[in-house]
N, C-alpha and C positions, 0 to 999 in steps of 0.2 A: 275559343268558345267556352263559355261557362258550363258547369255541370248541368244546370237547369236547361240552358239552350241546347246542349247536346242531347239531353233526354227528350226534349220536345221534338228535335229533329228526328230522333229514332222513332218516336211515337207516330209522327206524320208518315214516315217511310213505312212503318208497320201497318198503318191504316191502308196505305196504298197497296201494300203487298197482300193484305188479307180481305180486301173489299173492292167494290167498284167506286167508292167515294173519291172525288177529285181532290188532289192535294196540290197546293201551290208549288210551282216549279223551283222556287228558291230553296226548298228543303232537299232538293236533289243535286245541288251544286257540289261537284266533287265526288258524287256517289259512283262507286264502281260496281254496284249490284251485289256486293257481298253483304250477308246478313249476320255475320258473326257477332257484332255488337248490338245490332238493331233488335234482335230477338228479345233483349231484356225488356223491351217496351210492349211485347205482345199482350200481356194481361191488361194493361191500361188501354191499348188499342182495341182489344176485344170488348172491353166495357163500353167504350165510345161507339163502336160499331153496332153494339146491341141496344144502345139507348133508344133509337127510334122504335124498335120492336117492343121494348119494355113499356114505352109510353103508349103505344097502340093497345097493348094488352090492358094496361091500367085504365086508359080512357074508355075502352070497350066495356070493361066491368063497371065503371062508374056510370055508364049509360044503360046499365042493366042488360047488357048482352049476355046470352048464354055463355058460360065459361068455355065450353068447347069451341064455340064460334070465335070467341075472343082469342083463344089459343091459336086457332088456325090463322086468324088475321095477323097475329104476332109473328107466326112462322112465315107467313107470306111476306110480311114487311122485312123480316130478316133475310129471306131469300133474295129479295130485290136489292138489298144493300150489299150482300156478299156475292151475288151472282151464283149462288149455290156452289161456291168454291169447295167447301169441305164435304158437302154431299156428293159432289162429283168424285172427290178423292175416295170417299167411302165406297161408292159403287165400283169404281175401278179396282180398288184393293180387294173387295169381296170377289169380284170376277176373277182376278188374277190368282189370289191365294186359294180361292175355292175351286177353281177349274184348272189351274196349272199343274201339270204332272211333274214337272221339274222346275228348278229355279229359273232357268232361261225361258221356259214356256210361260211361267207365271208372269215374268217381267214383260214378255211380248204381249200377253193378254192385257196387262195393265196399260200398255201404250195404245191399245186399240180404243178409239173414241166410242165405239158401239157399247151399249150396255147389255149384259147378258142376264141370265136367270138369277145368279147369285147377287148381282148388283141390284136388280129390281127388288128381290126379297129383302136385302139389307136396307134399302131405302124405305120400303113400305113399313117394315118393322120399326125402324128407328123413328121415322116420322110419326107413326101411330103412337108409339110409346111416349115420345116427346109431347105430342099434342094432348094426349090424355093426362099425362103427368102435370103439364102446365095448367090444364083446366082444373085438376084436382087441387092445386095450390090455392085456388080461389075459395075452397071450402075451409081453409085453415088460416089464411092470411088476408089482410086488407088489400085493396087495390094497389095502394102504394107499396105495401109489403111484397106483393107479387112482383112488382116492377123491380124492387131492390133484389129480390131473390134471383131474377133472371140476369141481372147485372153481375151478381156474385158468381153465378155459374159461368157466365161469359168470360170473366177474368180467369177463373181457375182452369177452365177447359183450354184456354189459349196457352196457359203455362204448361199444360200437359204436352202440347205440341213441341215446345222447346225441349222438354226432358226427353221425349221419344227421339227427337232429332239428334240430341247430344249423345245418346246411348249407342247409336248405330252409325257405322260408316255408310257412305252412299252405296246403294246397290248397283247403280250404273255410273259409268264415267262421265256421261252427259245427262242433261235434264235440268229441270228447275232446281231441285234440291242440291244436286251436285254443283251447279253453277253458283248457288247462293253460299256455298261453303259451310263449314261446321260452326256451331255456336261457340263463342268464347266461354271458358269455364266461369268466369266472373259474371258474364251475361246470363248464363243458365241459373246461377245462384240468385241473381237479382230477380229474374223472371219468376222463379219458384217462390221466393219470399214474398214478392209483390202479389202474386196470384193468391197465395194462402192468406195473407193478411187482409187483402181486399175482400176476398170471399168470406172470411170469418166476420169481419166488421159489418159487411152488408147483410149477411144472413141474420146476425143478431139484431141489427137495426130493423130488419124486415119482420121480426117477431117470431122467427124460427127458434124452437127450443134448443137448448144446448145439446141435449141427447140426439135430436134429429140432425143437427149440424155435424156432430161427431160421426154419426152413422154415414152421412153423405160423404164426408171426408174419407171414411174407411172404404166406402164403395169405390171412390175415386182412386184411392191408394192400391186397391186390388186390381181394378180394371186396367189401368194404364200399364203397369209392369207386366201383367199377363199378356196383354196385346203386344207389347214390345218384344217379349220373349218369343211369342209365336211368330212374329215377323222375322226375328233373327233366325229362328229355326228354318223358316221356309225360304227366305231369299237372302239371308246373311247381310242385311243392310236396309236402310230406309229409302223411300222415294217420296216425292211430293204427295203421292196418293196415300201412302201410309201415314204421313204426317197429318194430312187432312182428316183421314179416318180416325186418328187418335182423338182429335177434337170432338168429333161426332160421338164416339163411344164414351168419352169422358162426360160430355154433356148429358147424354142419355142416362148414364149410370147415376149422375148427380140428381137429375130430375126425378128418376124413379125412386131413388132412396128418399128424397124429400117428400114425394107424394105419399109414400107408404108410412113414413114415420113422423112427418111434420105435425 
């Protein structure tokens, strides 16, 4: 298999892992479910997964829709594509880490499919912040620029998942994250490099000022390590929920920074 074909296979597997989009079965021939190499394609997969939402936002703005309405439509489209996978992780992580008295108690809460007070608050706050921040982009960028900015954030926030994943051992012996294995060091490097480069190019192409882009990167660089450090302190490892929560927190931090400084 050539390098291009291998990366395409990883991208398709990453799309299937991160969304509800159907991927042809041929891309899973010989697949053992391990994600060690596949994670390198997370930024590209995230960009493709977010493409429908970015188009919905740009088209809504072009049709003179209110920016907040356009933002909510874009978030709705994104939720349909991803099945609210990362939002579910955020809610479970907030419930477990917020309500768990001990490491074991926190992990037990995170396994519970019910959503508690911490989870609801986390979802409401992040959805509200994302919606308002996305709407605010329309005051600074063209419709096409807004779409490109959303794609940039999608790529970089998926790279954050890989970094968080690589920094912590599995908190449980079983589960989605444990079964998927640890990211390969080379794959982590590729994911981070791809996410940063794609985000930088897309933000600049969107018309975001260099200063605003640098501040957004700084917000990202602070949020993700602090979250990872907190998770390590509370449960000494990652779970699928904390990985998903990482994406949500990274996306929110990037959007808020751009909304304020773009």
